[in-house]
C-alpha positions in Angstrom: 146.1 116.5 125.2 149.1 115.2 123.6 147.3 112.3 121.7 145.1 115.5 120.1 148.5 117.2 119.3 149.7 114.9 116.4 146.0 115.0 114.8 145.6 118.6 114.8 148.8 119.0 113.2 147.8 116.4 110.5 144.5 118.4 110.0 146.2 121.4 109.1 148.8 120.1 106.7 146.5 118.3 104.7 144.3 122.2 104.7 147.5 123.4 103.2 147.9 120.7 101.0 145.0 121.8 99.5 145.6 125.2 99.1 148.8 124.7 97.4 147.8 121.7 95.2 144.2 121.6 94.7 143.4 125.3 94.5 140.6 125.4 96.9 140.8 127.1 99.6 140.5 126.4 103.6 141.1 128.0 107.4 141.9 125.5 110.2 139.4 125.8 112.8 138.4 122.9 115.5 135.7 121.3 115.0 133.5 122.0 117.9 130.8 119.6 119.4 127.4 120.2 118.3 124.7 120.7 121.3 121.3 120.0 120.0 119.0 122.9 120.3 115.9 120.9 120.2 112.8 120.7 122.6 110.5 119.0 121.5 111.7 115.2 122.0 110.2 113.8 119.3 110.9 113.3 115.3 113.9 113.4 113.1 116.3 116.0 111.2 116.2 116.7 107.7 119.7 117.4 107.2 119.6 117.3 103.4 117.7 118.1 100.5 114.5 115.7 100.1 115.5 114.5 103.5 117.1 112.0 105.3 117.0 109.5 103.2 116.8 111.9 100.3 113.1 110.5 99.4 110.7 113.4 100.1 109.7 111.1 102.8 109.3 111.8 106.9 108.9 108.9 109.0 107.1 111.0 111.7 103.4 110.9 113.0 100.5 112.0 114.6 100.0 115.1 112.2 97.2 117.7 112.7 94.0 117.2 109.5 91.8 118.9 110.8 92.5 122.0 109.3 88.7 123.6 108.8 88.6 123.8 113.1 92.1 124.9 113.2 95.1 125.8 110.6 98.3 124.6 111.4 100.0 127.3 114.0 102.4 129.8 112.5 105.9 129.1 114.6 107.6 132.1 113.1 108.8 133.2 109.3 111.2 134.9 107.5 111.7 138.1 105.3 114.8 136.7 102.8 116.1 137.6 99.6 116.4 135.8 96.2 116.9 132.3 95.6 114.0 129.1 94.9 115.2 126.3 97.6 114.1 125.6 101.2 116.7 124.6 104.4 118.0 122.3 106.0 117.2 121.3 109.5 119.4 119.7 112.2 120.4 119.8 116.1 117.0 122.3 116.4 119.2 124.4 113.5 117.6 125.5 110.3 120.1 126.6 107.4 118.5 129.2 105.0 120.8 130.5 102.1 119.5 133.8 100.0 120.7 136.5 98.4 120.9 140.0 98.8 122.3 142.4 96.0 125.8 141.3 95.5 125.9 138.7 98.4 125.3 135.2 99.1 123.9 134.8 102.3 124.0 131.9 104.8 121.5 131.9 108.1 121.7 129.8 110.7 118.3 129.9 112.5 116.9 128.2 115.9 114.8 125.5 113.9 111.5 126.3 116.7 112.4 130.2 117.6 113.7 131.4 114.2 116.2 133.4 116.1 119.1 134.1 114.2 121.9 132.0 115.9 125.1 133.4 112.8 124.9 134.7 109.3 128.0 134.2 107.0 127.8 136.2 103.5 130.0 135.9 100.3 130.3 138.0 97.3 128.5 137.2 94.2 128.1 138.1 90.6 126.0 135.5 89.1 123.3 136.4 86.9 120.7 134.4 85.3 120.7 134.4 81.6 117.0 133.4 81.6 116.3 136.4 84.0 115.2 134.0 86.8 116.9 135.2 90.0 120.3 134.7 91.2 119.9 133.0 94.3 120.3 129.6 95.3 118.7 126.9 93.7 120.4 124.0 95.9 119.3 123.5 99.5 122.1 123.8 102.3 123.7 119.9 103.0 124.2 119.3 107.1 126.4 116.8 108.2 127.6 116.0 111.6 128.9 119.5 112.7 129.5 121.2 109.3 127.2 122.9 106.8 127.8 122.6 103.0 126.5 125.1 100.4 126.9 125.1 96.5 126.0 128.3 95.6 123.7 129.3 91.7 127.6 130.4 90.9 129.2 127.7 91.5 131.2 128.6 94.9 131.5 125.3 97.0 131.7 126.2 100.8 132.1 124.7 104.1 131.0 125.8 107.2 130.8 125.1 111.2 127.5 124.1 112.0 127.6 125.3 115.3 129.5 129.1 114.7 129.2 129.7 111.1 132.9 129.9 110.1 134.4 128.8 107.1 136.0 125.4 107.0 137.1 125.6 103.2 136.1 126.9 100.2 136.6 126.1 96.0 135.3 128.1 93.1 134.2 125.2 91.3 133.8 127.2 88.1 137.4 128.6 87.9 138.9 125.2 89.0 137.7 123.3 86.3 136.2 125.4 83.8 132.5 125.4 84.1 130.7 126.8 81.3 127.1 128.1 82.5 124.6 126.4 82.2 121.1 127.9 81.6 120.3 128.5 84.7 123.3 128.3 86.9 124.1 125.6 89.6 121.3 123.7 90.9 122.2 119.9 92.0 123.1 119.5 95.6 125.9 117.4 96.6 125.9 114.2 98.5 128.2 113.0 101.3 129.5 109.3 101.3 131.8 108.5 104.1 134.4 111.1 103.6 133.4 112.3 100.2 131.5 115.4 99.6 130.2 113.9 95.6 129.4 117.2 93.8 127.8 117.4 90.3 130.2 119.7 88.3 130.5 119.5 84.8 133.7 121.2 84.0 134.3 121.6 80.0 138.1 122.2 78.2 139.7 125.4 78.1 138.5 125.9 74.1 134.9 125.0 75.4 134.7 127.4 77.9 133.7 130.6 75.5 130.7 129.1 74.2 127.1 130.3 75.2 124.0 128.3 76.5 123.0 128.9 73.0 125.9 126.5 72.3 125.6 124.2 74.6 125.1 121.2 72.6 128.7 121.7 71.2 130.5 121.8 74.6 132.5 119.3 76.1 133.2 117.4 79.3 136.3 117.2 81.0 136.2 114.4 83.2 135.0 116.2 86.0 131.2 115.2 85.8 130.8 114.2 89.2 134.0 115.2 91.6 134.7 114.1 95.0 135.9 116.8 98.0 137.4 115.4 101.0 134.3 117.1 102.8 136.9 117.9 105.7 139.4 119.7 103.8 138.0 120.1 100.2 140.9 118.5 98.7 139.7 116.4 95.2 139.9 113.1 95.6 137.9 111.4 92.8 136.6 112.9 89.3 134.8 110.4 87.6 132.4 111.2 83.9 132.4 113.7 81.2 128.7 114.4 81.4 127.9 117.9 82.0 125.9 119.2 85.2 122.0 119.0 85.2 119.8 120.4 88.2 119.0 117.0 89.4 120.9 115.8 93.0 122.6 112.6 93.2 121.2 109.8 95.4 123.5 107.3 97.1 122.1 103.9 98.4 123.0 100.3 98.8 122.2 97.7 96.7 123.8 94.3 95.9 125.8 94.4 99.8 127.5 97.9 98.5 127.0 101.7 98.0 126.1 103.4 94.4 125.8 106.5 93.4 122.9 107.5 91.2 123.4 110.9 89.4 120.8 112.0 86.7 123.4 114.7 84.6 122.7 116.4 81.7 123.2 113.7 79.8 121.6 110.5 81.3 121.8 108.5 84.1 125.2 108.3 85.6 125.7 104.7 88.0 128.9 104.3 90.3 130.5 103.0 93.8 131.0 106.4 95.4 134.0 104.9 97.6 135.9 104.1 94.4 134.2 106.0 91.7 134.2 103.3 89.7 131.2 103.8 87.0 128.7 101.0 86.6 126.5 102.4 83.5 125.4 105.4 81.8 121.9 105.5 80.7 120.9 108.1 77.7 117.8 109.7 78.4 117.4 113.0 78.1 115.4 115.7 75.4 117.0 116.6 71.5 116.2 119.5 72.5 119.0 122.4 73.4 117.5 124.3 75.7 116.0 121.3 78.0 117.0 120.8 81.5 117.3 117.6 83.9 115.8 118.7 87.7 114.0 115.7 88.9 116.3 113.3 91.5 116.1 109.9 90.8 114.5 107.3 93.1 115.8 104.2 94.4 113.7 101.3 95.7 115.3 98.2 96.4 117.2 97.0 93.6 115.2 99.9 91.1 116.1 103.3 89.4 113.3 105.9 88.8 113.9 108.7 86.4 112.2 111.5 84.6 111.7 114.4 83.0 109.2 116.8 81.2 110.9 118.2 77.7 110.3 114.5 75.7 111.5 111.2 76.5 109.7 111.3 79.7 110.2 108.4 82.6 112.1 105.1 83.0 112.4 102.0 85.3 115.8 100.6 85.7 116.7 97.2 87.8 120.4 98.1 88.3 122.8 94.9 88.7 127.0 95.4 89.3 128.1 97.0 86.1 125.0 97.0 84.4 121.0 97.6 84.6 118.3 96.3 82.4 115.0 98.1 81.5 111.8 97.4 83.4 109.9 100.2 81.5 110.0 103.2 79.7 108.1 105.8 78.1 108.5 105.5 74.4 110.2 108.3 72.6 107.1 108.7 69.9 104.6 107.7 72.6 102.0 110.1 73.0 100.6 109.9 76.4 103.5 109.5 78.2 103.5 107.7 82.0 105.0 110.7 83.7 107.0 113.9 82.5 108.5 114.9 85.6 109.9 118.3 86.1 110.6 120.6 89.1 109.3 118.0 91.8 110.8 114.4 92.5 108.2 111.9 92.5 107.1 110.3 96.0 107.4 106.4 96.1 104.7 104.3 99.0 104.2 100.9 99.3 104.0 99.9 95.5 102.8 103.2 94.1 104.3 106.5 92.5 102.9 109.8 93.4 103.8 113.2 91.7 102.9 116.4 89.0 103.8 115.9 85.7 103.9 118.7 83.2 106.4 121.2 82.1 104.5 124.3 82.4 100.7 125.1 84.0 98.1 123.6 83.7 99.8 120.3 84.8 98.2 117.6 86.5 98.8 115.4 89.2 99.1 111.6 89.2 99.1 108.5 90.4 100.9 105.1 89.0 101.8 102.0 89.7 105.7 101.5 89.7 106.5 98.1 88.4 104.5 98.6 85.7 103.5 102.9 84.9 99.9 102.1 85.2 98.2 105.3 85.9 95.8 104.5 89.0 94.5 108.2 88.9 94.5 111.5 87.7 94.1 115.4 88.8 94.0 117.5 85.5 94.3 121.4 85.4 96.9 121.8 88.3 99.6 124.4 88.6 103.1 122.7 89.7 103.2 121.1 92.8 106.1 119.4 95.2 105.3 116.6 98.0 105.9 115.3 101.5 104.9 111.9 102.4 104.1 111.1 106.3 102.2 110.1 108.1 99.9 108.1 105.2 99.7 112.0 103.6 101.0 114.1 101.0 101.6 117.6 101.8 101.1 119.1 98.9 102.2 122.9 98.1 101.5 124.1 94.4 103.6 127.1 93.2 100.8 129.9 94.0 101.2 128.8 97.7 98.4 126.9 98.1 99.1 124.0 100.6 97.2 120.7 100.3 97.4 117.6 102.5 96.4 114.5 100.5 95.8 111.1 101.3 98.2 108.9 99.9 96.0 106.2 98.3 96.5 104.2 94.7 92.8 104.1 94.5 91.4 107.8 93.8 92.7 111.4 94.8 91.0 112.6 98.4 91.7 116.2 99.3 92.0 116.0 103.1 92.9 119.2 103.7 93.8 122.6 102.4 94.8 126.2 102.9 95.6 129.3 100.9 99.0 130.3 101.9 99.1 132.8 99.3 96.0 134.7 100.5 96.5 138.3 102.3 97.1 137.8 106.0 96.8 134.2 106.7 99.8 134.3 108.0 98.6 136.7 110.0 99.8 140.4 110.4 99.0 140.6 106.4 101.3 138.5 105.3 101.3 135.4 102.6 103.4 133.5 100.5 104.1 134.8 97.2 104.8 133.0 93.6 106.8 131.3 93.1 106.9 128.3 95.5 108.8 125.7 93.7 110.4 124.1 97.4 109.5 120.9 98.6 107.9 121.3 102.1 110.2 119.7 104.8 109.6 118.4 107.9 111.5 118.2 111.3 110.3 117.5 115.1 106.7 118.3 114.2 107.6 121.2 112.1 106.8 121.9 108.7 108.8 124.6 106.3 107.3 126.0 103.3 108.8 128.9 101.3 107.9 131.0 98.1 109.8 134.2 96.9 111.2 136.5 100.0 109.6 134.5 103.0 110.5 131.0 104.8 107.5 130.2 107.3 107.7 127.3 109.8 104.4 126.0 110.7 103.4 123.5 113.7 102.1 120.3 111.5 102.5 117.8 114.5 101.5 119.3 118.3 103.6 118.0 120.5 100.8 116.0 122.3 99.8 114.2 119.5 103.6 113.2 118.2 104.5 109.7 118.3 107.3 107.6 118.1 
């Protein structure tokens, strides 16, 4: 007990300092050991946006493909409030955020049964300039015994995974002077060691009265990316004058050192997440004022692919410490772009990329070669679709609620199975998924989670008897 006491005192002192100096509010609590609730022995957690490697891919195997004979079993479902993001899963717990009236709510449910374990609420007055709903756009991030939630209003909170108790919080809009973007905050943070890297994009005081119709006049104040101490909320580093986008940062190891790639409003920012030292900034965005960046960078080896839908299209870079070279890119005046990715992050698999291209329906699904951008196949006149890769297949859900299983085959588009979850009674009891279904499906321990407006659903994609190591 004596050897633990000084550590507890030190942690409490750091929290007090964060309150007095940093301007973020924190509370002290012991860090409980989080006991896993899983009874399904095989599989892996999905603790953050786009999964453990933030690439939309699962390593699980044994998926059920004969949906004509039997659809995946509906395990549980919950009605939820406003928001577009799907939850995250760790230690047998599913964390989902939504909005109900003037509150942002964070739920913790048993990932297998849907039983509620705890709930945390905080008040919000956020309103969307364009009339979209006021709920969360970011997925919760689970790291060890902590949960981080970044709300549409810019409030960043840290909760205990086991008990839902507040560890610390920070109003990033107030603290860093963020001018509200078109659709609020939508970039899920990323953890590197003791740092929580958050896309903030604050501005100097004289720019804070500018609205979204003058966003092109808003300047940065050096808080494009901000590193918080993940335990206390203390600010550790600030990087770049970039403004925020809706793309989430990705952390990878290249050339034996860590890299963070953040596709901000003006282009791709590459820096060392350990030190905050910037390697380069690659300008890549539309000149249109009302344009946004959403798709997350795709990192394979020492190469990074970024894509947007309002103008430039797609570019593949090969990176090195301090710089980069362009492998290929869409030309600005090029009519037929390799890819114009919007809300969905492309999936890389064995030398090829599977993606949805286009801003508004009709869009198309396509496969192209990573190294060259050569188009392999294209399926036209589709709704906007998000992918999850698992066991040689793409689990695809379009914005209307149609769930499809597609062979991950660069030679041709091959539909294996489909299930229209938007049909009345598709989920039993007269229930169905409703538009918009903009969140990509996630998979953990054989359970597939999907969401649409007002509902999150858990389906059994890998029965226990089929699960493989």
